[in-house]
GUVO-607068 format. One line per field, with one value per residue: y, x, z of N, C-alpha, C in turn; residue number from 1. Coordinates in steps of 0.2 Angstrom, whole numbers. Layout:
<recs>
n_c2	Y/...
n_c1	X/...
n_c3	Z/...
ca_c2	Y/...
ca_c1	X/...
ca_c3	Z/...
c_c2	Y/...
c_c1	X/...
c_c3	Z/...
num	NUM/...
</recs>
This chain:
<recs>
n_c2	-6/10/25/41/56/73/84/96/101/105/109/102/98/101/110/128/143/155/151/146/155/164/155/154/168/169/160/166/178/172/165/177/183/174/173/188/184/175/184/192/187/183/196/200/189/190/205/207/207/213/226/230/223/227/233/224/220/220/224/238/242/242/254/263/264/265/277/288/301/298/296/295/281/274/274/270/256/253/247/241/229/227/219/222/233/236/234/243/255/255/255/268/276/273/276/288/293/285/286/280/270/257/249/255/252/239/235/234/222/212/216/210/196/195/195/185/174/178/176/163/157/159/155/141/140/139/129/118/119/131/126/118/128/139/130/127/142/147/137/141/155/153/147/146/150/159/169/175/182/190/199/208/220/216/211/197/193/197/192/179/181/185/173/165/171/169/155/153/159/153/141/145/150/137/131/141/145/157/171/182/176/170/181/187/179/181/194/192/185/192/205/197/192/204/209/199/190/178/170/166/155/146/144/135/124/125/123/109/103/107/98/85/85/85/98/110/112/118/129/135/134/145/155/157/159/172/180/181/184/201/201/198/208/214/203/204/217/214/203/205/211/205/205/206/194/188/186/173/157/140/127/113/95/91/102/108/98/101/114/114/104/108/123/130/129/128/134/147/158/166/173/178/181/174/169/159/149/145/129/121/125/119/106/107/112/102/92/98/97/84/81/88/83/71/73/78/65/58/68/65/52/50/59/55/50/60/72/87/88/80/84/98/92/88/100/106/99/100/113/116/107/110/123/124/112/118/128/124/115/125/131/120/117/127/142/147/150/147/151/150/157/164/156/158/159/147/142/144/131/120/123/122/107/101/105/99/86/86/87/75/67/73/67/60/65/67/64/75/84/85/84/95/102/101/104/117/122/116/124/136/137/141/155/160/163/168/183/187/191/195/196/192/204/213/221/235/244/247/249/260/267/267/276/287/291/290/301/313/315/311/312/321/315/304/288/275/258/254/255/247/247/261/257/255/268/272/264/269/282/295/296/299/312/327/324/321/313/305/299/299/302/303/305/291/293/302/295/284/272/262/264/275/282/280/287/283/284/287/284/293/305/311/310/316/325/322/316/303/292/276/265/246/235/225/214/214/222/227/228/239/253/254/246/254/265/260/257/272/279/279/267/265/253/254/253/250/248/237/229/235/247/258/271/283/292/302/315/314/305/288
n_c1	6/3/9/0/9/14/26/32/43/43/48/54/43/50/58/66/57/63/73/65/58/69/73/61/61/72/70/59/65/74/65/57/69/71/58/61/70/66/56/65/70/60/55/67/71/58/58/70/78/68/68/71/60/48/33/17/0/-11/-2/-3/-16/-17/-11/-17/-31/-29/-20/-29/-41/-47/-63/-68/-62/-70/-82/-78/-75/-88/-94/-85/-70/-75/-71/-58/-57/-54/-41/-36/-39/-31/-19/-20/-15/-5/3/2/10/25/23/22/31/40/45/41/27/27/32/24/18/28/32/22/23/36/29/21/30/35/23/22/31/30/17/20/29/21/12/20/36/50/59/53/46/54/58/47/41/52/52/40/41/51/44/39/27/24/35/32/19/25/31/25/13/-1/-15/-11/-2/-4/-16/-13/-7/-16/-24/-14/-16/-29/-31/-22/-26/-39/-35/-31/-42/-48/-40/-42/-54/-63/-73/-66/-56/-64/-72/-61/-57/-69/-68/-56/-61/-70/-60/-51/-60/-64/-51/-48/-60/-61/-53/-63/-65/-58/-65/-74/-64/-59/-70/-73/-62/-63/-73/-69/-58/-64/-66/-72/-83/-95/-95/-84/-92/-102/-95/-87/-94/-103/-92/-90/-103/-103/-97/-105/-111/-101/-101/-114/-112/-102/-105/-112/-102/-94/-85/-72/-67/-69/-60/-55/-53/-58/-49/-40/-41/-28/-20/-27/-24/-9/-10/-15/-6/7/8/2/8/21/29/25/25/11/5/-8/-1/4/16/30/40/57/64/70/62/51/52/61/51/44/50/53/40/39/49/42/29/34/39/30/20/29/25/13/11/22/17/8/8/8/-1/-3/4/-2/-15/-12/-6/-21/-27/-19/-19/-32/-33/-24/-32/-47/-50/-46/-52/-64/-65/-61/-71/-81/-78/-79/-92/-99/-94/-79/-67/-56/-39/-21/-14/-24/-26/-15/-17/-17/-4/5/1/6/21/19/16/29/38/33/35/50/53/51/63/71/78/87/100/109/101/91/96/100/90/83/92/91/78/78/87/81/70/74/77/68/68/79/73/59/58/62/58/52/37/32/33/25/33/29/37/48/39/34/46/50/40/42/53/49/40/48/52/43/28/17/3/-6/-13/-22/-23/-34/-45/-39/-26/-19/-14/-2/3/-3/6/20/20/30/33/23/19/12/8/-4/-19/-28/-40/-47/-61/-66/-58/-50/-53/-65/-73/-75/-69/-54/-45/-50/-61/-64/-66/-82/-84/-80/-63/-53/-59/-56/-43/-38/-29/-14/1/2/6/3/-1/-1/-9/-7/-9/-6/-6/-17/-35/-51/-46/-32/-35/-43/-34/-24/-29/-31/-20/-1/9/23/31/40/54/60/49/45/34/24/20/18/19/11/6/-4/-6/-6/-14/-15
n_c3	0/-4/4/5/4/6/-3/3/11/23/40/54/69/81/81/83/89/85/75/66/62/57/45/39/35/27/16/11/3/-4/-13/-15/-23/-35/-41/-47/-53/-64/-69/-74/-84/-93/-98/-104/-115/-124/-126/-133/-148/-155/-159/-171/-180/-189/-186/-186/-195/-186/-174/-179/-179/-166/-162/-170/-164/-148/-148/-152/-144/-129/-126/-140/-141/-135/-143/-154/-151/-149/-163/-169/-163/-148/-140/-140/-130/-116/-116/-125/-120/-110/-116/-122/-111/-109/-122/-121/-110/-114/-128/-147/-152/-158/-150/-137/-140/-139/-126/-114/-115/-116/-101/-96/-100/-91/-80/-78/-77/-64/-57/-59/-53/-40/-37/-40/-31/-18/-20/-23/-21/-19/-29/-38/-45/-49/-59/-65/-70/-76/-88/-92/-97/-107/-117/-133/-138/-128/-127/-140/-139/-130/-137/-146/-150/-141/-134/-129/-120/-108/-105/-102/-89/-82/-82/-74/-63/-61/-58/-49/-39/-37/-31/-21/-15/-13/-3/6/9/12/11/6/-2/-12/-18/-23/-33/-41/-46/-52/-63/-71/-73/-83/-92/-98/-103/-112/-121/-125/-114/-105/-107/-99/-87/-88/-88/-73/-67/-69/-64/-51/-47/-50/-40/-30/-24/-15/-23/-29/-23/-31/-44/-42/-38/-50/-59/-55/-54/-70/-74/-77/-88/-97/-103/-111/-121/-127/-135/-142/-150/-162/-171/-181/-191/-188/-187/-197/-206/-204/-207/-210/-206/-214/-208/-207/-204/-192/-185/-185/-181/-167/-160/-162/-166/-157/-145/-147/-158/-158/-169/-179/-189/-200/-213/-225/-220/-219/-208/-208/-215/-206/-195/-190/-186/-177/-167/-165/-161/-147/-143/-141/-131/-120/-119/-114/-103/-96/-98/-87/-76/-74/-70/-58/-51/-43/-30/-22/-14/-18/-29/-39/-40/-45/-58/-63/-64/-71/-85/-88/-88/-100/-111/-109/-113/-128/-132/-134/-140/-153/-155/-156/-167/-178/-177/-178/-180/-188/-177/-171/-168/-166/-156/-149/-139/-131/-117/-111/-111/-98/-92/-98/-95/-83/-82/-89/-78/-68/-73/-73/-60/-55/-58/-49/-41/-48/-52/-63/-74/-72/-73/-88/-94/-92/-98/-112/-113/-112/-122/-132/-132/-135/-149/-157/-157/-163/-176/-174/-173/-184/-199/-215/-220/-235/-242/-235/-224/-216/-211/-220/-231/-228/-227/-241/-246/-241/-248/-262/-261/-261/-274/-283/-280/-267/-266/-260/-265/-256/-256/-251/-235/-226/-229/-224/-211/-212/-211/-201/-192/-194/-195/-199/-211/-218/-215/-218/-231/-245/-243/-255/-257/-244/-234/-222/-207/-194/-182/-183/-192/-182/-186/-188/-196/-204/-217/-235/-250/-258/-273/-291/-293/-301/-303/-291/-291/-302/-316/-311/-303/-292/-278/-277/-264/-258/-248/-234/-240/-253/-270/-283/-283/-282/-283/-289/-301/-308/-310/-317/-329/-334/-333/-333/-327/-315/-306/-291/-288/-275/-265/-261/-268/-265/-269/-280/-295/-300/-315/-323/-328/-343/-346/-354
ca_c2	1/18/30/47/63/79/84/102/104/106/110/98/102/103/117/134/148/159/148/143/163/166/152/158/175/168/157/171/181/168/165/184/183/169/177/192/183/173/190/199/183/184/202/200/184/193/211/208/206/215/231/229/219/228/231/220/223/221/230/245/243/246/260/266/263/267/283/293/303/291/296/290/274/272/276/264/250/251/247/236/228/229/214/224/239/237/233/251/259/255/258/274/280/270/278/296/292/281/285/275/268/251/245/255/248/230/234/233/214/210/216/205/189/194/194/178/170/180/172/156/154/160/149/134/138/139/122/112/121/134/124/117/137/141/129/130/150/147/134/145/162/152/143/150/155/166/172/178/185/196/204/209/224/214/209/188/192/200/185/172/183/184/166/161/173/166/147/154/163/148/135/148/148/129/131/147/143/162/174/187/172/167/186/189/175/184/199/191/183/199/207/193/193/211/210/196/187/170/169/166/146/144/146/126/118/123/120/102/102/107/92/78/85/88/106/116/113/122/137/137/136/151/163/160/160/179/184/181/190/207/201/197/214/214/198/207/223/211/197/208/213/199/208/206/187/185/182/166/151/135/124/105/92/91/110/108/96/104/120/111/101/111/131/132/132/126/137/154/164/163/179/177/185/170/171/153/148/142/124/116/125/113/99/108/113/94/88/102/94/77/82/92/78/64/76/78/59/56/71/61/44/50/63/51/48/67/76/94/88/76/91/101/89/88/107/110/96/104/122/116/104/110/129/121/107/121/134/121/113/130/131/115/116/134/148/146/156/144/155/148/162/165/152/158/159/139/141/143/125/118/126/117/102/100/106/92/80/88/86/67/67/77/61/56/73/70/65/80/91/84/85/104/106/97/106/123/122/117/131/146/138/147/162/161/165/172/189/190/189/199/193/194/212/218/223/239/249/246/251/268/272/269/280/292/294/292/309/316/315/310/316/320/313/295/285/268/252/253/258/244/250/266/252/257/274/271/261/273/289/300/297/302/319/333/321/321/306/309/296/300/307/306/304/287/296/305/288/279/267/259/268/280/279/282/290/279/288/286/286/297/310/313/310/323/324/324/310/300/286/270/260/242/233/219/208/215/228/225/231/244/261/250/243/261/269/254/259/278/283/278/266/262/248/258/245/249/248/229/225/237/254/259/277/285/299/302/321/315/298/283
ca_c1	0/6/5/1/12/15/33/32/48/41/52/52/40/53/64/64/52/67/77/60/57/74/73/55/63/77/66/54/71/76/59/58/74/70/53/62/75/64/54/70/73/54/56/72/68/53/61/76/78/62/69/72/57/42/26/12/-7/-13/-2/-4/-22/-18/-10/-23/-36/-25/-18/-36/-44/-51/-69/-67/-60/-77/-86/-75/-78/-96/-94/-78/-66/-77/-66/-51/-58/-51/-32/-35/-40/-23/-13/-19/-13/3/5/2/18/29/24/19/37/38/48/36/21/28/35/18/17/35/32/16/27/39/26/18/36/36/17/20/36/25/13/22/32/15/9/26/41/55/64/49/43/60/57/40/41/58/49/33/43/54/39/39/21/24/40/30/16/29/36/20/8/-7/-15/-12/2/-9/-22/-8/-5/-25/-25/-11/-17/-36/-28/-19/-33/-45/-32/-30/-50/-50/-38/-45/-63/-66/-76/-63/-54/-69/-72/-53/-58/-75/-64/-50/-63/-72/-54/-49/-65/-63/-45/-47/-65/-58/-51/-69/-65/-55/-69/-76/-60/-56/-75/-72/-55/-66/-78/-64/-54/-70/-63/-78/-86/-102/-94/-82/-95/-105/-89/-83/-102/-103/-88/-93/-109/-102/-94/-109/-112/-96/-103/-119/-109/-97/-107/-113/-97/-92/-80/-66/-65/-73/-55/-52/-55/-60/-43/-41/-39/-21/-18/-30/-21/-4/-9/-16/-2/13/10/-3/13/29/31/23/21/6/2/-11/0/8/23/32/47/65/61/71/58/45/55/62/43/39/55/50/33/39/51/38/24/38/40/20/18/32/24/7/14/27/14/2/10/9/-7/-4/7/-9/-19/-8/-9/-28/-28/-14/-22/-39/-32/-22/-36/-53/-52/-43/-56/-70/-63/-59/-78/-86/-73/-80/-99/-103/-90/-72/-64/-49/-32/-18/-13/-30/-27/-10/-17/-17/3/7/0/12/27/19/16/34/42/31/41/57/55/52/69/76/82/93/104/111/96/85/99/101/81/81/95/89/70/79/91/75/64/78/77/61/69/81/68/52/58/66/57/48/30/31/33/22/36/26/43/51/35/34/52/50/35/45/59/44/37/54/54/36/21/13/-3/-6/-19/-21/-28/-40/-43/-34/-18/-18/-12/6/4/-2/12/23/17/33/35/18/16/12/5/-12/-23/-32/-47/-48/-66/-68/-51/-52/-59/-72/-79/-75/-65/-48/-40/-53/-66/-62/-73/-86/-84/-76/-55/-50/-61/-52/-36/-36/-22/-9/5/-1/10/-1/2/-5/-10/-2/-10/-3/-9/-26/-41/-54/-45/-28/-37/-45/-28/-19/-34/-30/-14/5/11/29/31/45/58/61/43/43/29/18/22/16/19/6/7/-12/-6/-8/-18/-13
ca_c3	0/-5/8/2/7/3/-2/4/13/30/46/60/74/87/79/90/84/82/71/61/59/52/39/35/31/21/9/6/1/-9/-16/-21/-30/-39/-46/-49/-59/-71/-73/-79/-92/-97/-101/-109/-120/-126/-131/-136/-155/-158/-162/-179/-183/-193/-184/-192/-195/-178/-168/-181/-176/-158/-161/-172/-158/-145/-149/-151/-137/-123/-129/-146/-140/-132/-150/-158/-148/-151/-170/-170/-157/-142/-136/-136/-128/-111/-118/-129/-115/-105/-119/-123/-106/-111/-126/-119/-107/-117/-135/-150/-155/-159/-143/-131/-137/-137/-119/-110/-117/-110/-95/-94/-98/-86/-73/-80/-74/-58/-54/-59/-47/-33/-38/-39/-24/-15/-20/-23/-17/-21/-34/-43/-46/-53/-66/-70/-71/-83/-94/-95/-101/-115/-123/-139/-138/-121/-129/-144/-136/-127/-142/-149/-147/-142/-126/-127/-114/-102/-106/-99/-83/-78/-82/-70/-58/-60/-56/-41/-35/-37/-28/-13/-11/-12/3/13/9/15/6/3/-7/-17/-21/-27/-39/-47/-49/-57/-68/-72/-77/-87/-97/-102/-109/-118/-119/-124/-106/-100/-110/-95/-82/-86/-84/-67/-64/-70/-60/-43/-46/-50/-35/-25/-20/-15/-32/-30/-21/-36/-49/-40/-39/-58/-62/-54/-59/-77/-76/-79/-96/-103/-107/-118/-126/-130/-138/-148/-153/-170/-174/-183/-194/-185/-187/-204/-210/-199/-212/-207/-209/-214/-203/-204/-201/-188/-179/-183/-176/-160/-155/-162/-168/-152/-139/-148/-165/-158/-174/-183/-193/-205/-218/-229/-219/-217/-205/-210/-216/-199/-188/-187/-185/-170/-163/-165/-154/-142/-143/-138/-125/-116/-118/-111/-95/-94/-95/-81/-70/-72/-67/-55/-45/-39/-22/-18/-16/-23/-37/-43/-40/-50/-64/-65/-66/-79/-90/-90/-90/-108/-114/-109/-119/-134/-136/-134/-146/-158/-158/-159/-174/-182/-177/-178/-185/-186/-173/-169/-169/-159/-153/-144/-133/-127/-109/-109/-111/-92/-91/-100/-92/-75/-83/-90/-74/-64/-75/-72/-53/-53/-61/-44/-36/-52/-55/-70/-79/-72/-78/-95/-97/-92/-103/-117/-114/-112/-127/-137/-132/-136/-156/-161/-154/-170/-180/-174/-173/-189/-206/-219/-224/-242/-245/-228/-219/-215/-210/-227/-237/-225/-227/-248/-247/-240/-254/-268/-261/-264/-283/-285/-278/-260/-266/-260/-264/-251/-261/-245/-229/-222/-231/-220/-207/-214/-210/-192/-188/-196/-197/-201/-219/-222/-214/-226/-238/-246/-244/-259/-257/-237/-233/-213/-203/-192/-176/-185/-194/-178/-188/-186/-201/-208/-223/-241/-253/-263/-279/-295/-290/-305/-301/-287/-293/-306/-319/-306/-301/-286/-277/-274/-259/-257/-241/-231/-246/-261/-276/-284/-279/-287/-286/-293/-309/-311/-311/-321/-335/-337/-332/-334/-321/-315/-299/-287/-287/-267/-262/-259/-270/-261/-271/-290/-295/-306/-318/-323/-331/-349/-348/-357
c_c2	5/22/38/52/65/82/94/106/107/106/104/102/106/109/124/137/152/157/147/151/166/162/153/163/174/165/162/176/179/169/171/185/180/171/181/190/179/179/194/193/183/189/203/194/186/199/210/205/210/222/233/227/225/227/228/223/225/224/238/248/247/251/265/268/268/276/291/297/296/290/293/284/272/270/270/258/249/248/241/235/229/224/218/231/242/238/240/255/260/257/264/278/278/274/287/297/290/283/278/272/261/247/249/253/242/229/232/222/210/209/210/198/188/194/187/173/173/174/165/151/155/155/143/132/137/131/117/115/126/132/122/125/138/138/129/138/149/144/139/152/159/148/147/153/160/170/178/183/191/200/207/214/222/212/201/188/193/194/179/174/183/178/162/165/170/159/148/156/158/142/138/148/143/129/134/146/149/166/179/183/170/174/189/185/177/190/197/187/189/203/204/193/199/213/206/190/182/168/165/156/145/141/137/123/119/123/112/99/102/102/86/79/84/92/111/117/116/129/139/138/143/156/164/162/168/182/184/188/199/207/199/204/215/208/200/213/220/207/200/210/207/198/205/198/183/184/176/162/144/129/117/102/92/97/111/106/97/108/118/109/103/119/133/135/131/131/145/157/160/169/176/182/183/171/162/153/144/133/119/118/122/108/103/110/105/90/94/99/86/77/84/85/73/67/75/72/56/60/66/55/45/55/60/49/54/70/82/92/84/80/95/97/89/96/109/106/99/111/121/113/107/116/126/116/112/126/129/118/119/133/128/116/121/140/147/153/154/147/151/150/165/162/152/158/153/138/139/135/120/119/122/111/99/100/101/86/80/86/78/65/68/73/58/64/73/69/71/84/91/84/93/106/105/103/113/125/122/122/136/143/141/154/164/163/168/178/192/189/195/197/194/200/216/218/232/245/250/249/257/270/274/275/287/296/293/300/313/319/314/314/316/317/306/293/277/264/252/256/254/244/255/262/254/264/276/269/264/278/294/302/298/309/322/329/321/315/306/306/297/305/309/300/296/289/299/300/284/271/264/263/272/278/283/283/284/282/285/288/292/303/314/312/316/321/326/316/308/293/282/265/254/242/227/214/209/222/225/229/236/251/258/250/250/266/266/258/266/282/278/275/265/259/252/251/245/251/240/226/231/243/255/267/279/291/299/311/320/309/294/282
c_c1	4/4/6/2/13/24/35/39/47/46/50/49/44/58/59/62/57/71/72/60/61/74/66/58/67/74/62/58/71/70/56/62/72/65/56/67/70/61/57/70/66/55/61/72/63/56/66/75/72/62/68/66/51/36/22/5/-9/-11/-3/-13/-23/-16/-14/-29/-34/-23/-22/-38/-48/-59/-70/-65/-66/-80/-84/-77/-85/-98/-90/-73/-69/-73/-61/-51/-55/-42/-32/-34/-32/-16/-14/-16/-7/6/5/8/24/30/21/24/36/41/43/31/22/30/30/19/23/35/26/19/31/35/22/23/35/29/18/27/33/20/14/25/27/14/15/29/45/56/60/46/47/59/50/40/47/56/44/36/46/49/39/33/21/29/36/24/19/31/30/14/1/-9/-14/-5/0/-14/-16/-6/-10/-25/-21/-14/-24/-35/-27/-26/-38/-41/-32/-38/-49/-48/-39/-51/-66/-70/-73/-58/-59/-71/-66/-55/-62/-71/-58/-54/-66/-67/-52/-53/-64/-57/-46/-55/-64/-55/-56/-68/-62/-59/-72/-70/-59/-65/-76/-67/-60/-70/-73/-60/-59/-66/-68/-81/-91/-100/-90/-85/-98/-100/-87/-89/-103/-99/-88/-97/-108/-99/-99/-112/-107/-98/-109/-117/-105/-100/-109/-105/-91/-87/-74/-64/-68/-67/-52/-58/-55/-53/-44/-41/-33/-19/-20/-25/-12/-3/-11/-10/6/13/7/4/20/31/29/21/17/1/-1/-9/5/15/25/39/52/60/64/67/55/46/58/57/43/44/54/45/35/44/46/34/28/38/33/18/22/29/17/8/18/22/8/2/9/1/-7/-1/0/-13/-18/-9/-15/-28/-24/-16/-28/-38/-30/-27/-43/-54/-51/-48/-64/-69/-63/-67/-81/-84/-77/-87/-102/-99/-85/-71/-57/-44/-28/-15/-19/-30/-19/-11/-17/-9/7/5/5/19/28/21/25/39/39/36/46/58/54/58/75/82/88/96/105/105/91/90/99/94/81/86/94/80/74/82/85/69/67/78/74/64/73/79/62/52/60/62/53/43/29/30/28/25/34/33/45/47/36/41/52/45/37/51/54/43/42/56/49/30/21/7/-3/-12/-19/-28/-34/-40/-39/-27/-16/-16/-3/5/3/4/19/23/21/33/29/14/17/10/-2/-14/-28/-40/-50/-55/-68/-62/-56/-56/-65/-76/-78/-72/-58/-42/-43/-57/-63/-67/-75/-88/-79/-68/-53/-54/-60/-45/-35/-31/-16/-5/4/4/3/2/-3/-4/-5/-3/-8/-6/-16/-30/-45/-49/-37/-30/-39/-38/-24/-23/-33/-24/-7/8/19/30/38/49/60/52/41/36/23/15/21/16/16/6/0/-11/-8/-13/-13/-14
c_c3	-1/-1/5/5/4/3/-2/9/20/37/51/67/79/86/83/85/81/75/64/57/54/45/34/30/26/15/6/3/-5/-14/-20/-25/-35/-43/-48/-55/-65/-72/-77/-87/-94/-102/-107/-115/-125/-129/-135/-144/-159/-161/-169/-182/-184/-188/-188/-191/-188/-174/-172/-179/-168/-156/-163/-167/-153/-143/-150/-145/-135/-126/-134/-145/-140/-138/-153/-157/-147/-159/-171/-164/-151/-137/-134/-133/-121/-113/-122/-126/-112/-111/-121/-118/-107/-115/-125/-116/-110/-126/-138/-154/-155/-152/-138/-131/-136/-129/-115/-110/-114/-104/-92/-94/-94/-79/-73/-76/-67/-54/-52/-53/-41/-32/-37/-32/-19/-15/-21/-17/-21/-29/-39/-47/-50/-58/-68/-73/-78/-89/-95/-101/-107/-118/-128/-140/-134/-126/-136/-143/-132/-131/-148/-146/-146/-136/-124/-121/-108/-100/-100/-93/-81/-78/-76/-63/-56/-56/-50/-36/-32/-31/-21/-9/-9/-5/9/16/13/10/2/-3/-13/-23/-25/-33/-44/-48/-55/-64/-74/-76/-83/-94/-102/-106/-111/-117/-121/-118/-103/-103/-104/-88/-81/-86/-78/-64/-63/-65/-52/-43/-47/-44/-29/-19/-21/-22/-34/-28/-28/-41/-47/-42/-46/-60/-62/-56/-67/-79/-79/-87/-102/-107/-113/-123/-131/-136/-143/-151/-161/-173/-177/-189/-193/-185/-192/-208/-208/-205/-207/-210/-210/-209/-200/-201/-195/-181/-177/-179/-168/-155/-156/-161/-161/-145/-140/-154/-163/-163/-177/-186/-197/-212/-224/-227/-216/-213/-207/-210/-210/-193/-186/-185/-176/-165/-162/-159/-148/-139/-139/-133/-119/-114/-115/-103/-92/-92/-87/-75/-68/-67/-60/-49/-41/-33/-19/-21/-20/-30/-41/-45/-44/-56/-68/-67/-73/-86/-92/-93/-98/-112/-115/-115/-126/-136/-136/-140/-152/-160/-160/-166/-182/-182/-179/-183/-183/-182/-169/-171/-164/-155/-148/-139/-130/-119/-106/-108/-105/-92/-93/-98/-86/-78/-84/-83/-68/-65/-74/-64/-52/-55/-54/-41/-41/-55/-61/-75/-79/-75/-84/-97/-96/-97/-110/-119/-116/-119/-135/-139/-135/-145/-160/-161/-161/-175/-180/-175/-179/-195/-208/-223/-229/-244/-240/-225/-218/-214/-217/-231/-234/-229/-235/-250/-248/-244/-259/-267/-263/-269/-285/-286/-270/-260/-266/-261/-262/-256/-257/-239/-226/-222/-227/-214/-208/-210/-202/-191/-189/-200/-201/-209/-224/-221/-218/-230/-237/-247/-249/-260/-249/-236/-225/-212/-199/-186/-177/-186/-190/-182/-185/-190/-206/-214/-229/-246/-260/-270/-285/-295/-295/-304/-296/-287/-297/-312/-316/-305/-295/-284/-275/-270/-258/-249/-241/-236/-253/-264/-276/-281/-284/-288/-290/-300/-311/-314/-317/-329/-339/-335/-332/-327/-322/-307/-297/-285/-277/-265/-263/-262/-268/-266/-278/-290/-301/-309/-322/-328/-338/-352/-351/-364
num	1/2/3/4/5/6/7/8/9/10/11/12/13/14/15/16/17/18/19/20/21/22/23/24/25/26/27/28/29/30/31/32/33/34/35/36/37/38/39/40/41/42/43/44/45/46/47/48/49/50/51/52/53/54/55/56/57/58/59/60/61/62/63/64/65/66/67/68/69/70/71/72/73/74/75/76/77/78/79/80/81/82/83/84/85/86/87/88/89/90/91/92/93/94/95/96/97/98/99/100/101/102/103/104/105/106/107/108/109/110/111/112/113/114/115/116/117/118/119/120/121/122/123/124/125/126/127/128/129/130/131/132/133/134/135/136/137/138/139/140/141/142/143/144/145/146/147/148/149/150/151/152/153/154/155/156/157/158/159/160/161/162/163/164/165/166/167/168/169/170/171/172/173/174/175/176/177/178/179/180/181/182/183/184/185/186/187/188/189/190/191/192/193/194/195/196/197/198/199/200/201/202/203/204/205/206/207/208/209/210/211/212/213/214/215/216/217/218/219/220/221/222/223/224/225/226/227/228/229/230/231/232/233/234/235/236/237/238/239/240/241/242/243/244/245/246/247/248/249/250/251/252/253/254/255/256/257/258/259/260/261/262/263/264/265/266/267/268/269/270/271/272/273/274/275/276/277/278/279/280/281/282/283/284/285/286/287/288/289/290/291/292/293/294/295/296/297/298/299/300/301/302/303/304/305/306/307/308/309/310/311/312/313/314/315/316/317/318/319/320/321/322/323/324/325/326/327/328/329/330/331/332/333/334/335/336/337/338/339/340/341/342/343/344/345/346/347/348/349/350/351/352/353/354/355/356/357/358/359/360/361/362/363/364/365/366/367/368/369/370/371/372/373/374/375/376/377/378/379/380/381/382/383/384/385/386/387/388/389/390/391/392/393/394/395/396/397/398/399/400/401/402/403/404/405/406/407/408/409/410/411/412/413/414/415/416/417/418/419/420/421/422/423/424/425/426/427/428/429/430/431/432/433/434/435/436/437/438/439/440/441/442/443/444/445/446/447/448/449/450/451/452/453/454/455/456/457/458/459/460/461/462/463/464/465/466/467/468/469/470/471/472/473/474/475/476/477/478/479/480/481/482/483/484/485/486/487/488/489/490/491/492/493/494/495/496/497/498/499/500/501/502/503/504/505/506/507/508/509/510
</recs>
């Protein structure tokens, strides 16, 4: 018969109170220092290498929405991007203080990932011990999905942080069973839902865990439900705004399997811009998947003798699987919504499971060290390519610079392919300062849109007999404006325009 024990590193009862107090203080300082160290690793891993990487379309949307007056953000989110309203409001104040440069707008995400690491360390230390907390924190902040979340100006890093805080709050409420703890759970649920709506998919996982573990299941359900109630208002506003997810297509079964098992946690980058990683990247991600899966199996079979560790296995597995199954299921039976980065908030569960597996090898120091080195090295491989790419000419920084060059000898009059093409100017406004946006009839703030509204009239009637610079969007050239200009004006592609800029001379016609 196996005796169930708890490996918490507790001191013998006969130890003196003074010595015990000193040891607790030392451990507290060590734990704090460990958390701060992992915080720094998370921030550095996220932000290093991003300074020269161009902002992409979604990041441009963050700037376009957040840089406008606060009242205009509320007006914007009534018609589009309601699910991002809380993030845009936060970024509004951030941009007011730190500006809208690439490094500045990405820094909140990097800091959030650092805090994810800190929170995982503290949570892991509370549930198991300090060494486990440190291992889990490091594995979490080095996961490709988490690193990517920390390197882009969107709220996915914050969603991961709030997920860790929610799991920690629920765990604490299970132990303490007082109203303050359950109130904290409800508050974190509400904040999580408003920061990123799909975070509520974590709630069924925690409810199931409470029933499986017999840990205050009905109180857990009630607390999570009350916390989610305020999010209903956001759902009612966001539900009609289907345009912002209309680009999501139903993937093939093979692609879906690859996205769930590999891209979602171990590849990181999944921009819908036709960008592809180098050929060795996917095998590296699969190797990482194999390492982590092996550690997860070790965690499951090795933790059965220890109460808290087995409970953590149950919570982590449900945390990883239930939101994924729900979002994939909705995408299959209703409308396509599954995008790997939308489930960034599940990534800390993978770090916890991998660390639990590594913990079972502690008694075999060489095996344990080898496992950590192998996983750590494999985690770092995706960093070699994740932040350095030019997705088929959609490098906003280079295109904006080319516009500035073309203006110097051609024209200050610019024709954007469509409203979305103005994302280039929102991300890098300096080359566009003083230019004339020929088709713009209402600016972003006045039209309550992200990038303004163009004239719905014949293009040539607004262009006149002038030279213009045509700027395509992240998907390339073409479009109504382009076709009309090609018919009536003399065109020459600007060689430094990366396939996004065409110079038209409409003074004499064709």
